[in-house]
SEZAPA-9468 format. One record per atom (N, C-alpha, C): residue number from 1; atom name; x, y, z. Coordinates in nm, 2 decimals. Layout:
<nodes>
+-----+-------+--------+--------+--------+
| num | atome |      x |      y |      z |
+-----+-------+--------+--------+--------+
| NUM |    CA |      X |      Y |      Z |
...
+-----+-------+--------+--------+--------+
</nodes>
This chain:
<nodes>
+-----+-------+--------+--------+--------+
| num | atome |      x |      y |      z |
+-----+-------+--------+--------+--------+
|   1 |     N |   8.39 |   8.11 |   8.82 |
|   1 |    CA |   8.37 |   8.20 |   8.95 |
|   1 |     C |   8.33 |   8.35 |   8.88 |
|   2 |     N |   8.25 |   8.41 |   8.93 |
|   2 |    CA |   8.22 |   8.55 |   8.87 |
|   2 |     C |   8.28 |   8.64 |   8.98 |
|   3 |     N |   8.35 |   8.74 |   8.92 |
|   3 |    CA |   8.42 |   8.85 |   9.00 |
|   3 |     C |   8.38 |   8.98 |   8.93 |
|   4 |     N |   8.32 |   9.07 |   9.01 |
|   4 |    CA |   8.28 |   9.20 |   8.97 |
|   4 |     C |   8.41 |   9.27 |   8.94 |
|   5 |     N |   8.42 |   9.34 |   8.83 |
|   5 |    CA |   8.52 |   9.42 |   8.79 |
|   5 |     C |   8.54 |   9.53 |   8.88 |
|   6 |     N |   8.44 |   9.57 |   8.96 |
|   6 |    CA |   8.46 |   9.70 |   9.04 |
|   6 |     C |   8.48 |   9.67 |   9.18 |
|   7 |     N |   8.51 |   9.52 |   9.20 |
|   7 |    CA |   8.55 |   9.49 |   9.36 |
|   7 |     C |   8.70 |   9.55 |   9.37 |
|   8 |     N |   8.73 |   9.61 |   9.49 |
|   8 |    CA |   8.85 |   9.64 |   9.51 |
|   8 |     C |   8.92 |   9.53 |   9.59 |
|   9 |     N |   9.04 |   9.54 |   9.60 |
|   9 |    CA |   9.12 |   9.45 |   9.68 |
|   9 |     C |   9.08 |   9.44 |   9.82 |
|  10 |     N |   9.04 |   9.56 |   9.88 |
|  10 |    CA |   8.98 |   9.56 |  10.01 |
|  10 |     C |   8.85 |   9.48 |  10.03 |
|  11 |     N |   8.76 |   9.50 |   9.90 |
|  11 |    CA |   8.64 |   9.42 |   9.91 |
|  11 |     C |   8.66 |   9.27 |   9.91 |
|  12 |     N |   8.76 |   9.23 |   9.83 |
|  12 |    CA |   8.79 |   9.09 |   9.82 |
|  12 |     C |   8.85 |   9.04 |   9.95 |
|  13 |     N |   8.93 |   9.12 |  10.02 |
|  13 |    CA |   8.98 |   9.07 |  10.15 |
|  13 |     C |   8.86 |   9.06 |  10.25 |
|  14 |     N |   8.78 |   9.16 |  10.26 |
|  14 |    CA |   8.66 |   9.16 |  10.34 |
|  14 |     C |   8.59 |   9.04 |  10.32 |
|  15 |     N |   8.55 |   9.00 |  10.19 |
|  15 |    CA |   8.47 |   8.90 |  10.15 |
|  15 |     C |   8.53 |   8.77 |  10.21 |
|  16 |     N |   8.67 |   8.75 |  10.19 |
|  16 |    CA |   8.75 |   8.63 |  10.23 |
|  16 |     C |   8.73 |   8.61 |  10.38 |
|  17 |     N |   8.75 |   8.73 |  10.45 |
|  17 |    CA |   8.73 |   8.72 |  10.59 |
|  17 |     C |   8.59 |   8.67 |  10.64 |
|  18 |     N |   8.50 |   8.71 |  10.58 |
|  18 |    CA |   8.36 |   8.67 |  10.62 |
|  18 |     C |   8.33 |   8.52 |  10.57 |
|  19 |     N |   8.38 |   8.50 |  10.46 |
|  19 |    CA |   8.36 |   8.35 |  10.40 |
|  19 |     C |   8.44 |   8.26 |  10.49 |
|  20 |     N |   8.56 |   8.28 |  10.52 |
|  20 |    CA |   8.63 |   8.19 |  10.62 |
|  20 |     C |   8.58 |   8.18 |  10.75 |
|  21 |     N |   8.52 |   8.29 |  10.80 |
|  21 |    CA |   8.44 |   8.28 |  10.92 |
|  21 |     C |   8.32 |   8.18 |  10.91 |
|  22 |     N |   8.25 |   8.20 |  10.80 |
|  22 |    CA |   8.14 |   8.11 |  10.78 |
|  22 |     C |   8.18 |   7.96 |  10.77 |
|  23 |     N |   8.29 |   7.93 |  10.70 |
|  23 |    CA |   8.34 |   7.81 |  10.68 |
|  23 |     C |   8.38 |   7.75 |  10.82 |
|  24 |     N |   8.44 |   7.83 |  10.90 |
|  24 |    CA |   8.49 |   7.79 |  11.03 |
|  24 |     C |   8.36 |   7.76 |  11.12 |
|  25 |     N |   8.26 |   7.84 |  11.11 |
|  25 |    CA |   8.14 |   7.80 |  11.20 |
|  25 |     C |   8.08 |   7.68 |  11.15 |
|  26 |     N |   8.08 |   7.65 |  11.03 |
|  26 |    CA |   8.02 |   7.52 |  10.98 |
|  26 |     C |   8.10 |   7.41 |  11.03 |
|  27 |     N |   8.24 |   7.41 |  11.02 |
|  27 |    CA |   8.32 |   7.31 |  11.07 |
|  27 |     C |   8.30 |   7.28 |  11.21 |
|  28 |     N |   8.28 |   7.39 |  11.29 |
|  28 |    CA |   8.26 |   7.37 |  11.43 |
|  28 |     C |   8.13 |   7.31 |  11.46 |
|  29 |     N |   8.03 |   7.35 |  11.39 |
|  29 |    CA |   7.91 |   7.28 |  11.42 |
|  29 |     C |   7.91 |   7.12 |  11.38 |
|  30 |     N |   7.98 |   7.09 |  11.26 |
|  30 |    CA |   7.99 |   6.97 |  11.22 |
|  30 |     C |   8.08 |   6.88 |  11.32 |
|  31 |     N |   8.18 |   6.93 |  11.37 |
|  31 |    CA |   8.27 |   6.86 |  11.46 |
|  31 |     C |   8.19 |   6.82 |  11.59 |
|  32 |     N |   8.12 |   6.92 |  11.64 |
|  32 |    CA |   8.03 |   6.89 |  11.76 |
|  32 |     C |   7.94 |   6.79 |  11.74 |
|  33 |     N |   7.87 |   6.78 |  11.63 |
|  33 |    CA |   7.77 |   6.69 |  11.60 |
|  33 |     C |   7.82 |   6.55 |  11.55 |
|  34 |     N |   7.94 |   6.53 |  11.52 |
|  34 |    CA |   8.00 |   6.41 |  11.46 |
|  34 |     C |   8.01 |   6.30 |  11.56 |
|  35 |     N |   7.96 |   6.19 |  11.53 |
|  35 |    CA |   7.98 |   6.07 |  11.63 |
|  35 |     C |   8.11 |   5.98 |  11.57 |
|  36 |     N |   8.15 |   6.02 |  11.45 |
|  36 |    CA |   8.25 |   5.94 |  11.39 |
|  36 |     C |   8.39 |   5.99 |  11.43 |
|  37 |     N |   8.48 |   5.92 |  11.51 |
|  37 |    CA |   8.61 |   5.99 |  11.55 |
|  37 |     C |   8.69 |   6.02 |  11.42 |
|  38 |     N |   8.70 |   5.94 |  11.33 |
|  38 |    CA |   8.78 |   5.95 |  11.21 |
|  38 |     C |   8.73 |   6.08 |  11.14 |
|  39 |     N |   8.61 |   6.10 |  11.12 |
|  39 |    CA |   8.55 |   6.22 |  11.05 |
|  39 |     C |   8.58 |   6.34 |  11.13 |
|  40 |     N |   8.58 |   6.33 |  11.27 |
|  40 |    CA |   8.60 |   6.46 |  11.35 |
|  40 |     C |   8.75 |   6.48 |  11.33 |
|  41 |     N |   8.84 |   6.39 |  11.34 |
|  41 |    CA |   8.98 |   6.43 |  11.32 |
|  41 |     C |   8.99 |   6.49 |  11.18 |
|  42 |     N |   8.94 |   6.44 |  11.08 |
|  42 |    CA |   8.96 |   6.51 |  10.94 |
|  42 |     C |   8.91 |   6.64 |  10.96 |
|  43 |     N |   8.79 |   6.68 |  11.01 |
|  43 |    CA |   8.74 |   6.80 |  11.02 |
|  43 |     C |   8.82 |   6.89 |  11.10 |
|  44 |     N |   8.88 |   6.84 |  11.20 |
|  44 |    CA |   8.96 |   6.92 |  11.30 |
|  44 |     C |   9.09 |   6.97 |  11.21 |
|  45 |     N |   9.15 |   6.88 |  11.12 |
|  45 |    CA |   9.25 |   6.93 |  11.03 |
|  45 |     C |   9.21 |   7.04 |  10.94 |
|  46 |     N |   9.08 |   7.02 |  10.89 |
|  46 |    CA |   9.02 |   7.11 |  10.81 |
|  46 |     C |   9.02 |   7.26 |  10.87 |
|  47 |     N |   8.97 |   7.23 |  10.99 |
|  47 |    CA |   8.95 |   7.36 |  11.08 |
|  47 |     C |   9.08 |   7.43 |  11.11 |
|  48 |     N |   9.19 |   7.36 |  11.13 |
|  48 |    CA |   9.30 |   7.41 |  11.14 |
|  48 |     C |   9.36 |   7.49 |  11.03 |
|  49 |     N |   9.34 |   7.43 |  10.91 |
|  49 |    CA |   9.36 |   7.49 |  10.79 |
|  49 |     C |   9.30 |   7.63 |  10.77 |
|  50 |     N |   9.17 |   7.63 |  10.81 |
|  50 |    CA |   9.09 |   7.75 |  10.79 |
|  50 |     C |   9.14 |   7.85 |  10.88 |
|  51 |     N |   9.18 |   7.82 |  11.01 |
|  51 |    CA |   9.24 |   7.91 |  11.10 |
|  51 |     C |   9.37 |   7.98 |  11.04 |
|  52 |     N |   9.45 |   7.90 |  10.98 |
|  52 |    CA |   9.57 |   7.95 |  10.92 |
|  52 |     C |   9.54 |   8.05 |  10.81 |
|  53 |     N |   9.44 |   8.01 |  10.73 |
|  53 |    CA |   9.40 |   8.10 |  10.62 |
|  53 |     C |   9.34 |   8.22 |  10.68 |
|  54 |     N |   9.27 |   8.21 |  10.77 |
|  54 |    CA |   9.20 |   8.34 |  10.85 |
|  54 |     C |   9.31 |   8.43 |  10.88 |
|  55 |     N |   9.42 |   8.37 |  10.94 |
|  55 |    CA |   9.54 |   8.45 |  11.01 |
|  55 |     C |   9.60 |   8.52 |  10.89 |
|  56 |     N |   9.63 |   8.45 |  10.78 |
|  56 |    CA |   9.69 |   8.50 |  10.66 |
|  56 |     C |   9.61 |   8.63 |  10.59 |
|  57 |     N |   9.49 |   8.61 |  10.59 |
|  57 |    CA |   9.40 |   8.71 |  10.53 |
|  57 |     C |   9.38 |   8.84 |  10.64 |
|  58 |     N |   9.37 |   8.81 |  10.76 |
|  58 |    CA |   9.37 |   8.92 |  10.85 |
|  58 |     C |   9.49 |   8.98 |  10.86 |
|  59 |     N |   9.60 |   8.92 |  10.85 |
|  59 |    CA |   9.73 |   8.99 |  10.85 |
|  59 |     C |   9.74 |   9.08 |  10.72 |
|  60 |     N |   9.71 |   9.03 |  10.61 |
|  60 |    CA |   9.71 |   9.10 |  10.48 |
|  60 |     C |   9.61 |   9.23 |  10.50 |
|  61 |     N |   9.50 |   9.22 |  10.56 |
|  61 |    CA |   9.43 |   9.34 |  10.58 |
|  61 |     C |   9.49 |   9.43 |  10.68 |
|  62 |     N |   9.54 |   9.37 |  10.80 |
|  62 |    CA |   9.62 |   9.47 |  10.89 |
|  62 |     C |   9.74 |   9.54 |  10.83 |
|  63 |     N |   9.81 |   9.48 |  10.75 |
|  63 |    CA |   9.92 |   9.54 |  10.68 |
|  63 |     C |   9.88 |   9.65 |  10.60 |
|  64 |     N |   9.76 |   9.65 |  10.53 |
|  64 |    CA |   9.71 |   9.75 |  10.45 |
|  64 |     C |   9.63 |   9.87 |  10.52 |
|  65 |     N |   9.62 |   9.83 |  10.67 |
|  65 |    CA |   9.55 |   9.93 |  10.75 |
|  65 |     C |   9.39 |   9.91 |  10.74 |
|  66 |     N |   9.35 |   9.81 |  10.68 |
|  66 |    CA |   9.20 |   9.78 |  10.67 |
|  66 |     C |   9.13 |   9.74 |  10.77 |
|  67 |     N |   9.21 |   9.66 |  10.88 |
|  67 |    CA |   9.15 |   9.59 |  10.98 |
|  67 |     C |   9.19 |   9.64 |  11.11 |
|  68 |     N |   9.20 |   9.78 |  11.11 |
|  68 |    CA |   9.25 |   9.85 |  11.24 |
|  68 |     C |   9.13 |   9.84 |  11.35 |
|  69 |     N |   9.15 |   9.82 |  11.47 |
|  69 |    CA |   9.06 |   9.83 |  11.58 |
|  69 |     C |   9.07 |   9.94 |  11.65 |
|  70 |     N |   8.94 |  10.01 |  11.67 |
|  70 |    CA |   8.94 |  10.12 |  11.75 |
|  70 |     C |   8.90 |  10.08 |  11.90 |
|  71 |     N |   8.98 |  10.13 |  12.00 |
|  71 |    CA |   8.95 |  10.09 |  12.14 |
|  71 |     C |   8.83 |  10.18 |  12.18 |
|  72 |     N |   8.75 |  10.12 |  12.25 |
|  72 |    CA |   8.63 |  10.18 |  12.30 |
|  72 |     C |   8.66 |  10.26 |  12.43 |
|  73 |     N |   8.60 |  10.38 |  12.43 |
|  73 |    CA |   8.62 |  10.46 |  12.56 |
|  73 |     C |   8.54 |  10.41 |  12.69 |
|  74 |     N |   8.58 |  10.44 |  12.79 |
|  74 |    CA |   8.50 |  10.39 |  12.91 |
|  74 |     C |   8.36 |  10.43 |  12.90 |
|  75 |     N |   8.32 |  10.55 |  12.86 |
|  75 |    CA |   8.19 |  10.60 |  12.83 |
|  75 |     C |   8.11 |  10.50 |  12.75 |
|  76 |     N |   8.17 |  10.47 |  12.63 |
|  76 |    CA |   8.11 |  10.37 |  12.52 |
|  76 |     C |   8.08 |  10.23 |  12.59 |
|  77 |     N |   8.18 |  10.18 |  12.67 |
|  77 |    CA |   8.16 |  10.05 |  12.74 |
|  77 |     C |   8.04 |  10.07 |  12.84 |
|  78 |     N |   8.04 |  10.17 |  12.92 |
|  78 |    CA |   7.93 |  10.18 |  13.01 |
|  78 |     C |   7.79 |  10.19 |  12.94 |
|  79 |     N |   7.80 |  10.26 |  12.83 |
|  79 |    CA |   7.67 |  10.29 |  12.75 |
|  79 |     C |   7.61 |  10.15 |  12.70 |
|  80 |     N |   7.70 |  10.07 |  12.66 |
|  80 |    CA |   7.66 |   9.93 |  12.61 |
|  80 |     C |   7.63 |   9.85 |  12.72 |
|  81 |     N |   7.70 |   9.84 |  12.83 |
|  81 |    CA |   7.66 |   9.77 |  12.95 |
|  81 |     C |   7.52 |   9.81 |  13.00 |
|  82 |     N |   7.49 |   9.95 |  13.01 |
|  82 |    CA |   7.37 |   9.99 |  13.05 |
|  82 |     C |   7.25 |   9.94 |  12.96 |
|  83 |     N |   7.28 |   9.94 |  12.84 |
|  83 |    CA |   7.17 |   9.89 |  12.74 |
|  83 |     C |   7.15 |   9.74 |  12.76 |
|  84 |     N |   7.23 |   9.66 |  12.80 |
|  84 |    CA |   7.21 |   9.52 |  12.83 |
|  84 |     C |   7.14 |   9.50 |  12.96 |
|  85 |     N |   7.13 |   9.60 |  13.05 |
|  85 |    CA |   7.07 |   9.57 |  13.18 |
|  85 |     C |   6.91 |   9.57 |  13.16 |
+-----+-------+--------+--------+--------+
</nodes>
């Protein structure tokens, strides 16, 4: 595995978050399309593991202050709603 020497811990955590999200989406699609009950059960266990990993990675980012969420103002929400009309 190639790791750029210039990647920061924040870069690595961000990459992990996006990678886990992509893996989760793939499991979701495969679960929905699977006609084999046994395969579906295995994939559901894998999906559960991914969710635990995502939670751990997001918690690590939150502890470092890298995953803070800014609440939108009422004006920002109205602006977005108006754009969708």
